[in-house]
C-alpha positions, -999 to 999 in steps of 0.1 A, spaced: -719 506 329 -742 514 311 -755 558 301 -793 561 285 -789 587 259 -812 623 267 -823 622 225 -836 586 213 -838 567 249 -819 539 243 -794 525 274 -758 521 262 -722 509 272 -709 546 288 -689 535 254 -709 552 228 -711 582 248 -686 609 245 -658 618 272 -660 658 276 -629 660 294 -639 700 307 -666 691 325 -649 653 335 -684 634 323 -699 616 297 -722 636 272 -754 627 279 -760 624 237 -746 592 226 -723 595 195 -748 580 168 -773 609 174 -741 634 177 -742 625 139 -774 623 131 -776 658 142 -746 665 127 -755 657 89 -787 670 101 -766 703 96 -747 702 70 -778 693 51 -800 730 62 -767 744 52 -771 728 20 -800 742 15 -788 776 26 -762 775 6 -772 761 -27 -804 791 -25 -779 822 -19 -761 808 -45 -791 805 -72 -803 837 -57 -769 856 -70 -766 838 -106 -803 848 -110 -789 887 -105 -760 883 -130 -784 867 -157 -808 899 -152 -778 928 -157 -784 930 -194 -819 911 -205 -853 926 -215 -888 916 -203 -894 885 -224 -864 869 -216 -859 873 -180 -894 858 -184 -883 829 -201 -854 825 -176 -875 833 -149 -896 800 -161 -867 779 -166 -851 791 -132 -885 780 -112 -880 747 -121 -847 738 -115 -855 755 -80 -878 730 -79 -859 705 -83 -831 705 -62 -846 710 -36 -866 682 -40 -834 665 -41 -821 682 -13 -857 663 4 -844 634 -3 -813 634 6 
């Protein structure tokens, strides 16, 4: 028995789809597409977590600095932030 995945459009064996007991039927999205979707969500949440952590670190660094020190730190943190975003996009 086969079924067509609504996400990728491929027709696959029914074993490739998750059985939903509560609804007593198979999922309309294959296991491969479900896994890809989960990985995308993890990457999104990882990015958001890193942004929050960078903001917290910046706030802590800024507490006791004068203007010139803040400007130097801001420049270096912007460069680090750009590198982190590029690394996340390359994943």
